[in-house]
Wavefront OBJ file of the C-alpha trace (Angstrom):
o trace
v 21.992 -8.261 8.197
v 21.897 -4.775 9.702
v 18.198 -3.929 10.001
v 15.036 -5.551 8.685
v 11.848 -3.973 7.300
v 8.539 -5.554 6.356
v 6.580 -4.115 3.432
v 2.870 -4.617 2.714
v 1.269 -4.235 -0.727
v -1.624 -2.044 -1.778
v -4.353 -2.087 -4.399
v -3.225 -3.656 -7.657
v -1.512 -6.631 -6.002
v -4.676 -8.754 -6.091
v -5.062 -11.967 -8.070
v -7.604 -14.756 -7.861
v -6.240 -17.583 -5.704
v -4.193 -15.328 -3.456
v -3.789 -16.643 0.074
v -5.310 -20.042 -0.651
v -2.062 -21.912 -0.044
v -1.731 -20.343 3.407
v -5.367 -21.101 4.227
v -5.078 -24.759 3.276
v -1.667 -25.454 4.821
v -1.299 -23.171 7.850
v -3.645 -23.149 10.841
v -2.562 -19.701 12.027
v -3.268 -18.143 8.630
v -6.607 -19.938 8.380
v -7.606 -18.503 11.769
v -6.880 -14.968 10.517
v -8.987 -15.479 7.399
v -11.831 -16.878 9.515
v -11.628 -13.941 11.946
v -11.642 -11.369 9.162
v -14.579 -13.067 7.414
v -16.507 -12.887 10.686
v -15.617 -9.254 11.361
v -16.357 -8.220 7.770
v -19.684 -10.055 7.737
v -18.893 -11.683 4.404
v -16.588 -14.331 2.942
v -13.577 -12.343 1.814
v -11.589 -15.577 1.848
v -13.849 -17.098 -0.816
v -13.445 -13.965 -2.924
v -9.638 -14.188 -2.574
v -9.505 -17.859 -3.481
v -12.214 -18.101 -6.158
v -12.871 -14.608 -7.504
v -14.411 -13.934 -9.970
v -11.793 -11.476 -11.212
v -14.388 -8.809 -12.031
v -15.554 -8.717 -8.411
v -12.067 -8.966 -6.936
v -10.965 -5.931 -8.963
v -13.673 -3.698 -7.479
v -12.161 -1.331 -4.906
v -14.831 -2.236 -2.373
v -13.598 -5.846 -2.511
v -9.931 -5.445 -3.458
v -8.861 -3.490 -0.405
v -10.259 -5.754 2.351
v -9.217 -8.846 0.386
v -5.574 -7.737 0.132
v -5.640 -6.790 3.824
v -6.874 -10.307 4.692
v -4.170 -12.041 2.657
v -1.395 -9.803 3.979
v -2.358 -10.285 7.635
v -2.854 -14.038 7.208
v 0.555 -14.319 5.537
v 2.143 -12.313 8.324
v 0.551 -14.482 11.023
v 1.888 -17.619 9.341
v 5.301 -15.956 9.058
v 5.362 -14.863 12.710
v 4.199 -18.277 13.957
v 6.971 -19.931 11.921
v 9.614 -17.814 13.639
v 9.829 -14.738 11.412
v 11.930 -12.165 13.299
v 10.568 -8.946 14.729
v 11.098 -6.115 12.210
v 12.991 -2.906 12.867
v 10.569 -0.980 10.616
v 7.306 -1.603 8.778
v 5.684 0.246 5.890
v 2.854 -0.260 3.435
v 1.988 1.174 0.048
v -1.298 3.115 0.364
v -3.760 0.413 1.533
v -0.751 -1.605 2.757
v -0.195 0.967 5.500
v -3.182 -0.545 7.331
v -1.486 -3.958 7.318
v 1.730 -2.349 8.570
v -0.070 -0.585 11.427
v -1.738 -3.849 12.462
v 1.507 -5.830 12.363
v 3.130 -3.108 14.486
v 0.266 -3.548 16.987
v -0.948 0.039 16.611
v -4.374 -1.193 15.447
v -6.341 -4.252 16.608
v -7.877 -6.557 14.018
v -11.487 -5.472 14.552
v -10.529 -1.820 14.039
v -8.515 -2.367 10.877
v -11.225 -4.494 9.237
v -13.858 -1.796 9.866
v -11.535 1.021 8.788
v -10.513 -0.643 5.531
v -14.138 -1.500 4.762
v -15.069 2.173 5.225
v -12.091 3.371 3.188
v -12.872 0.988 0.330
v -16.508 2.073 0.195
v -15.583 5.749 0.177
v -12.995 5.291 -2.548
v -15.397 3.218 -4.663
v -17.942 6.036 -4.432
v -15.484 8.919 -4.889
v -16.064 11.593 -7.552
v -15.097 10.891 -11.148
v -11.379 11.156 -11.728
v -8.478 9.657 -13.620
v -4.983 8.345 -12.996
v -2.046 7.560 -15.285
v 1.332 5.979 -14.701
v 4.217 8.048 -16.044
v 7.660 6.573 -16.630
v 10.998 8.232 -17.371
v 10.056 11.793 -16.413
v 11.816 13.213 -13.338
v 9.496 14.105 -10.426
v 10.420 17.795 -10.592
v 9.680 17.924 -14.324
v 6.397 16.058 -13.938
v 5.273 18.463 -11.232
v 5.897 21.316 -13.713
v 3.910 19.420 -16.344
v 0.963 18.957 -13.962
v 0.952 22.658 -13.051
v 1.096 23.674 -16.697
v -1.824 21.401 -17.598
v -3.987 22.848 -14.827
v -3.123 26.436 -15.758
v -3.947 25.768 -19.394
v -7.392 24.410 -18.545
v -9.153 26.273 -15.731
v -9.248 26.866 -12.003
v -11.264 23.655 -11.468
v -8.606 21.469 -13.058
v -6.677 19.190 -10.709
v -3.602 17.118 -11.531
v -0.859 16.123 -9.104
v 1.669 13.348 -8.622
v -0.196 10.829 -6.487
v 2.390 8.049 -6.251
v 6.135 8.617 -6.054
v 6.860 4.914 -6.568
v 10.430 5.315 -7.810
v 12.177 8.322 -9.329
v 11.442 6.848 -12.762
v 7.915 5.508 -12.072
v 5.281 8.005 -10.964
v 1.481 8.186 -11.049
v -0.564 11.324 -11.734
v -4.126 11.792 -10.483
v -6.897 14.373 -10.863
v -9.727 15.543 -13.080
v -9.842 13.554 -16.354
v -9.118 16.459 -18.752
v -6.144 17.618 -16.664
v -4.688 14.121 -16.353
v -5.105 13.587 -20.099
v -3.413 16.893 -20.944
v -0.609 16.307 -18.437
v -0.094 12.874 -19.959
v 0.258 14.391 -23.419
v 2.777 16.933 -22.122
v 4.689 14.166 -20.324
v 4.976 12.264 -23.615
v 6.329 15.421 -25.261
v 8.953 15.488 -22.479
v 10.070 11.969 -23.403
v 7.971 9.988 -20.958
v 5.859 6.877 -21.336
v 2.267 7.267 -20.143
v -0.187 4.469 -19.296
v -3.777 5.395 -18.275
v -4.853 3.282 -15.298
v -8.193 1.437 -15.147
v -9.635 3.377 -12.196
v -12.607 5.708 -11.968
v -11.355 7.878 -9.130
v -8.554 10.353 -8.514
v -6.975 8.540 -5.588
v -4.398 10.366 -3.451
v -5.385 13.762 -4.831
v -7.287 16.783 -3.459
v -10.439 15.324 -5.046
v -10.416 12.877 -2.122
v -10.807 15.582 0.552
v -14.527 15.014 1.174
v -14.037 11.250 1.400
v -11.077 11.807 3.729
v -13.239 13.939 6.034
v -15.827 11.169 6.234
v -13.110 8.579 6.826
v -11.725 10.721 9.628
v -15.090 10.445 11.396
v -14.797 6.653 11.333
v -11.178 6.902 12.450
v -12.261 8.873 15.515
v -14.198 5.822 16.738
v -11.044 3.760 17.197
v -8.201 4.000 19.661
v -4.644 3.561 18.421
v -1.773 2.100 20.431
v 1.848 3.108 20.242
v 3.557 0.720 17.818
v 6.193 -1.850 18.740
v 8.475 -0.561 15.960
v 8.507 2.546 13.772
v 5.840 2.666 11.053
v 7.019 4.681 8.050
v 3.844 6.252 6.711
v 2.951 7.450 3.223
v 2.010 10.933 4.426
v 5.542 12.118 5.221
v 7.851 9.099 4.661
v 9.043 9.322 8.261
v 8.927 6.731 11.034
v 6.706 7.129 14.094
v 5.631 5.009 17.052
v 3.407 7.439 18.997
v -0.276 6.496 18.803
v -1.523 10.035 18.170
v 1.077 10.685 15.472
v 0.248 7.428 13.687
v -3.467 8.234 13.731
v -3.015 11.817 12.547
v -0.825 10.799 9.617
v -3.219 8.018 8.608
v -6.052 10.568 8.572
v -4.090 12.625 6.048
v -3.189 9.741 3.760
v -6.196 9.560 1.431
v -5.863 12.995 -0.270
v -2.035 13.017 -0.079
v 0.662 11.479 -2.246
v 2.183 8.068 -1.562
v 5.855 8.915 -0.968
v 7.222 5.453 -1.584
v 10.765 6.049 -2.796
v 11.260 8.500 0.067
v 9.956 5.808 2.431
v 12.556 3.315 1.197
v 15.317 5.927 1.206
v 14.411 6.889 4.788
v 14.624 3.293 6.003
v 17.890 2.778 4.139
v 19.306 5.854 5.884
v 18.229 4.308 9.198
v 20.337 1.213 8.444
v 17.784 -1.101 6.826
v 19.438 -3.382 4.300
v 16.878 -6.203 4.110
v 13.264 -5.833 2.964
v 10.615 -8.577 3.100
v 7.380 -7.991 1.170
v 4.557 -9.901 2.859
v 1.290 -10.446 1.000
v 0.178 -10.902 -2.607
v 2.401 -9.867 -5.499
v 5.975 -8.672 -5.840
v 5.488 -5.062 -6.916
v 7.073 -3.478 -3.857
v 10.310 -5.433 -3.954
v 10.481 -4.581 -7.650
v 10.330 -0.903 -6.714
v 12.870 -1.283 -3.915
v 15.288 -2.935 -6.339
v 15.196 0.231 -8.452
v 15.468 2.553 -5.435
v 18.217 0.716 -3.542
v 20.150 -1.636 -5.794
v 22.168 -2.982 -2.868
v 19.206 -4.098 -0.761
v 18.521 -7.729 0.065
v 14.940 -8.549 -0.979
v 12.488 -11.332 -0.180
v 8.818 -12.078 -0.850
v 6.400 -14.032 1.324
v 3.277 -14.837 -0.706
v 2.787 -18.586 -0.105
v 4.140 -21.357 2.138
v 7.085 -22.203 -0.116
v 8.288 -18.591 -0.376
v 7.840 -18.198 3.378
v 10.010 -21.224 4.139
v 12.675 -20.123 1.641
v 12.787 -16.631 3.141
v 13.021 -17.937 6.710
v 15.893 -20.226 5.749
v 17.707 -17.394 3.972
v 17.330 -14.994 6.903
v 18.582 -17.615 9.343
v 21.622 -18.220 7.150
v 22.282 -14.462 6.913
v 22.043 -14.144 10.681
v 24.357 -17.104 11.112
v 21.792 -19.172 13.008
l 1 2 3 4 5 6 7 8 9 10 11 12 13 14 15 16 17 18 19 20 21 22 23 24 25 26 27 28 29 30 31 32 33 34 35 36 37 38 39 40 41 42 43 44 45 46 47 48 49 50 51 52 53 54 55 56 57 58 59 60 61 62 63 64 65 66 67 68 69 70 71 72 73 74 75 76 77 78 79 80 81 82 83 84 85 86 87 88 89 90 91 92 93 94 95 96 97 98 99 100 101 102 103 104 105 106 107 108 109 110 111 112 113 114 115 116 117 118 119 120 121 122 123 124 125 126 127 128 129 130 131 132 133 134 135 136 137 138 139 140 141 142 143 144 145 146 147 148 149 150 151 152 153 154 155 156 157 158 159 160 161 162 163 164 165 166 167 168 169 170 171 172 173 174 175 176 177 178 179 180 181 182 183 184 185 186 187 188 189 190 191 192 193 194 195 196 197 198 199 200 201 202 203 204 205 206 207 208 209 210 211 212 213 214 215 216 217 218 219 220 221 222 223 224 225 226 227 228 229 230 231 232 233 234 235 236 237 238 239 240 241 242 243 244 245 246 247 248 249 250 251 252 253 254 255 256 257 258 259 260 261 262 263 264 265 266 267 268 269 270 271 272 273 274 275 276 277 278 279 280 281 282 283 284 285 286 287 288 289 290 291 292 293 294 295 296 297 298 299 300 301 302 303 304 305 306 307 308 309 310 311 312 313 314 315 316
């Protein structure tokens, strides 16, 4: 093993029952859930474990719930002897988990910040998003520009998520996203409209981002214990001010995920551990870096299997 990175999932990774195994079987994880419930002023743990699905899928609930599961899973992992990472990164919302694990943000700050972010994104102006497969990023950018030019000056459509070079997400005003989707199909792509009401990671989020920045100003960041590779520029940073500035710019900017993975690979990372609900991120990494060693930590059994595998790799 050369270098190790931890990855933290974002919105879309949620499922009813997530984190329950950790809560019931690991005291350290249970303590994290209890702390987050107290700081949030509501039982996020009950929502994670019992749903209902309709409530768990609401942005205002999804984001803090995924944060809780990811941080509880990480605490269990660290207490069990999980090694210190060389890098951390998170996909959109997951960046908050990464910053906390890297000790740039204390728990009380991250709970309040994610609560504010989730509320702002739930209330954001009407928008649309679609996943687009099998259209190169450069071509899709041309498609988005053409759709906006064909409509009017108020039309907005950009690539919001660069998940892999073959899996992208467009975001913007509904007519522009719909037209860009049609043009992407003409270019040979597959297009799937996403069940969201907002244009996340697009310029339509600027007003929400400004309000979030006001909340961000209330909290002090620390320099991180390892580089955090942030969505804003897909580059690692440890300086407190740099981490805070890039987080402030995240909401209206694209999630540069494949660049994030490519950057860490260039820095010598060959092993990625996704910590939290779901397996979407390791699925993406597999398509970005076919030679990477990948693990998931989403319950006690997967945690123990991953620990054993890493120890064997390290020759312990």
